[in-house]
N, C-alpha and C positions, 0 to 999 in steps of 0.2 A: 444560611443556605436555604434556598427555596426548593421545595420538593413538589411532587405532582399535585398535591392538594392546595398549594398556595396560589397557583395560577390556573386560569381556565384553559381548556383544550386549545382554543384559538390563540391564546397568548403563548402557549408552548409551541404551537405550530409556527407562529411568527418568529420565535427564538430559533427554531430549527432552521428556518430559511435564512435568518440573519447569520447564524453560525456557519452555514454552508458558504456564505459569501465572505465571511471573516477571513482575513489573510493568515491569522495564526491557527493554532490547533483548537479543537473542541474544548480541551482542558483549559486553555487560556481564556476562551470565550466565557466558559462557565465561571471561572474565577473572577473575571471582570464584571460579570452580571450577577454574581453570588447565586449561581444555580448549581444543582446537583448534576454532575455529568452523567450519572447513571440514568436519571430521569430524562435528560435531553436525548440520550442514546435510545431510550425506550420509545419516546415519541418519534424519533427519526426512523426507527424500525417499523413502527405502526404506520407511518406515512409511506413506507416502501422506499425510503431514501437511504437506508443503511447499506453500507458495503464494507468490505474488509478494509479498504482505505479510501476515504473520500477525497483525499488530496493526492494528486499524481506525484509519484516519486520522481526525484530528480536523477535517480540512478537508472541506467539502462542495463539490461541483461546482455552480456556478451557470450555468445555461444561459439565455442571453438569449432572450426571446420574439422570434419573427420579426415584424417590423413590415410592414404592408402599405405598398407604395410608392404614392405619389401620382402620378397621371398628370400629366406636365409640361404638357401642353396645357391640361388642366383648371385647373391651378394658375395658369398664365399668364392664362387667361380670367378666373379668379376675382379675381386681383390687379388686372387692368385694370378690372373692374367695381367694385372697391372705390374706385379712384381716379377714377372718372368722376362 
């Protein structure tokens, strides 16, 4: 595994850019290039490119619509009227 001292700043920055374009995860990129993922993450953060998730999630958040509540007294009166 290569750490921060094994490569120059420019080489690490090149790896950061390549990892961002890589289709797989950062972990996979680091394994493929025998890099320490923590060092890659550090350079990414120093370059201002770190985020909680660099890959967009394929999941979307579904927010349920708020339903209006029915007045229980009205419902009771309505049901009584149906059965009369």
